[in-house]
N, C-alpha and C positions, 0 to 999 in steps of 0.2 A: 513796648513789650518785645519788639523785634531786637532791640539793642541789648536785651538781657542776656543774649547768648554769649556776649563777650566774657561773662562770668565763667563760662566753660571753655574759653579759648585763651591762647596767649596772644592777646590783641596787639597788633602793630599798626599804627595809624597809616603808614604808607601802603600796607597791604589791604586795609579795610577789614570789615567784619567777615566777609565771605572768604577772603584770602588768608586770614589768620588761622593757625593750626589749632585743631580741637585737642583739648587736654583733659576733658571730663571734670572730675571733682578735685583736681590738683590744687586749686586756689583755696577751696574750702578746707582741705586737709592742712594746707600751709597755715591757715588762720588758726584752726583748732589746735594744732601742734605747736604754735608759737608761744613764747613765754608770756606775752601780754594778753592772750585771749581771755583767760578766766578773769583777770583783773578788770578788763574792759567791760565784759558782760556783767560782772557783779556791780561795777560802778554804775552802769546804765540802769540795771534793775533797782539798785539802792536809791538812786535819785528819783526814779519814776515811782517806786513804792512809797517813798517818803512824801513825794509831791501829791500822790493820790490820797494817802491817809490824812495828811494835814490840809492840803489844798482843796480837796473835794467838798468837805462839809462846810467850809467857811462861807462860800457864797449862799448856801442854804440858810445858815444862821443869820447872815447879814440881811437877806431878803425878809426873813421872818421879823427881825428887829425893825427894819424900815417899814414893814407893813403894819407894825403895831404903833408906829408914831401917829399922832393925831394932828399936830400942827403942820399945815401944808407948807409953810415957808421953811420951817426947820427940816421937814422931810425932803424938800427939794435941795436944800443946802447939803444935807448928808449924802444924798444921791450924787450930787455934783462932785463933792470932795472925794468920794470913794471911786467914782468913774474916772476922774482925771488922770491918775497914774498910768492907766492903760495906754494912754496916747504918748507916753515917753518911749523913746527908742531905747534899744538895748545898750547902745553906747552911752547915752545920757544916764541911764539907770546905774550902770556899772561905775561910771564916773562919780556919781553921787555916793555910791557905796564906798569907793576908794577914799573919797574926801572925809566922810563921816567915820570910817574905820581905820584911818591912818594911825600907825603906832605912835607917831610923834605929835601930830596936830589934830587928829580926829576927835570929834566931840565925844564919841563913845569912850575912847581911851582916856580922855580928859576927865570924864566922870568916874571911870574906874580908878584912876590915879588919885582923884580928890578924896575918895573913900578909902584910900590906902591899899588898893589892889595893885597887881602887877599888870603892866600894859601887855596887850595881846596883839600879835601880828596875825590878824584874822586871815589875810590872803596868803600868808606864808605857812600856815599850818594846815595839813591835809584834812585833819579832823573837823575843821570848821567849814569846809567847802559845801557839803550837802546842806547844812543848816542855813548858810547864807543864801544859797541858790533858792531853796524852797521858800524860806520866809520872805525873801524879796519878791519872789513870784506871786506868793499869796497877797502881799501888799499891793502889787501892781495890778493883778487881774481879778481879785475877788469882787470888786465893785462892778466890773463889766460883766462877769459871769453871773452875777445876781439878777441881771435884767430878765433873763428867761424865767427865773423862778418868780420874780415879781409879776411877770405876765401870767404865769400859772395861777398865782394867788388871786389875780384880778378876775379869773374865770370861776372862782368858787362862789356859789350862790350865797348872797348875804343873808338869806332867810335861815340858813343853817346856823349862823352866828346868833341871829335873833331868837331862834328856837332854843339854842343852848343857854342864852341868858334867862329866858323864861323858866327853863329847867333848873336854874341856879348854878350854872357852870361858871367858874372863875376864868381869868385870862389864861392861866397855864393849862387848864382843862380844855379850853377852846383850841389852843395851839396843838395839844396832843391829839385830840379827837377829830378836829376839823382841818386845821392848817396843814399839819404834816401828812395826813392821808391824801389831801388835795395835791401836795407836792410830789408824792411818791412816784407816780407814773413818769413824770418828767425827770426826776432824779435817777430812776432806773435806766431810762434811755441814755442819759448823759454818762452814767456809770459804765454802761456797756461800751460806749464810744471811747471813754477814757481808758478802759481796760484793753481795748483794741489797739491802743497806741502805747502800751506799757513799755515797749522796747524803744520808743522814739522820744528822745529828749531834745529840746531845742538847741540848735547848734550855736547860734550867735552869742548868747549870754555866757554859755559855758566856755566858749573859745576866748571871750574877752576877760573872763575871770581866771582863766588858766595861766599858770606860770610854772617854772621848773620846780618850785618848792612844793606846790600842791598837786603835782601831776599824778601822784599815786592814787588820788581819789577823784581827780577831775577828768581824767582821760576816759571818754565814753565812745560809743560806736560811731556817732556822727563826726566827732573831731578826728577820730582815727582814720575814718574813710577819707576825710578831707586831706589829711596829711599824706596818706599813702597814695590816694588817687590823683589829686591835683598837684600837690607839692612834690610827691615822689614819682609821679607819672606811671604808677602801677595801676593802670585802668582796670585790667581784668581782676586783679586781687581785690580792689576796692569795690568793684561791682559784685563780686562774690559775697563780700561781707555785708553790703547793703541788701542784697537779695535774701540772705539768711535772716537779716533783721525784719524785712518785710514779710517773709513767710511766717515767722513766729508771731508777728502782729496779726496776720490774717487768721492763723489757727486760733489764737486767743479770742478774736472777735467772734468766730464761728461757735466756739465752745461756750463762751459766756452768754452769747445770745440764746443758744439752745437751753442752757441752764435757767436763764431768766424766764424763757417762755414756759418751761415746765413748772417752775416754782411760783412765779407771780403773774403769769398770763400776759406779761408785758414784754415786748421784744421789738427789734427793728424790722423783722420780717417773720 
């Protein structure tokens, strides 16, 4: 927290934090008045919103489907297969994507060409960046994220299902009236946490997927801060951008938690 003050100073390493001159909101103004500010913020929000809309429900659906499986061996196999991608590094994952989506030799483009379609340069077209990022993230992390929902399902009293069967409830009715309400408190807490990081998108995979052709849609706050702060040695400017990002996340967390407490009586505090 002490180091955050460099966002309000013209930080010079040889002078240190205390010796650097105070400039107030100069770096914040510089960022918001720059040509790239709106594009970077919109890209960050776009990726985060798409990730939340598509990625958040998938672990819940997967957990419900796994919970409905009756064969123990098949159930363990499905769990293992869906958990495994989580342990791939970002470098390996992006390497796999490049191989499969290559315009010349990629399997996906081979299939497209076989059916008479035109090959697509997925990594060279800005319009494909968000889709590739979000879908690959869902594939990699939905199995791991489903663990907490499976734990919540394990805490539901089996007698509720037995009573529902006696009352003549079918499988879908049991899911709607027992399983989903049992998952709801956990889902709300995780939704609050996810909304509290809406402005934060993972740096590693974005930077690895980024190139000059898709930069219009792939430049986000974290990659911009890295380029300006570490590569460009503009430490005060990058600290100001990072602080703005953190403050927005903090405000979102407070607001969403308060709304959740009023509406559903479930909240972080």
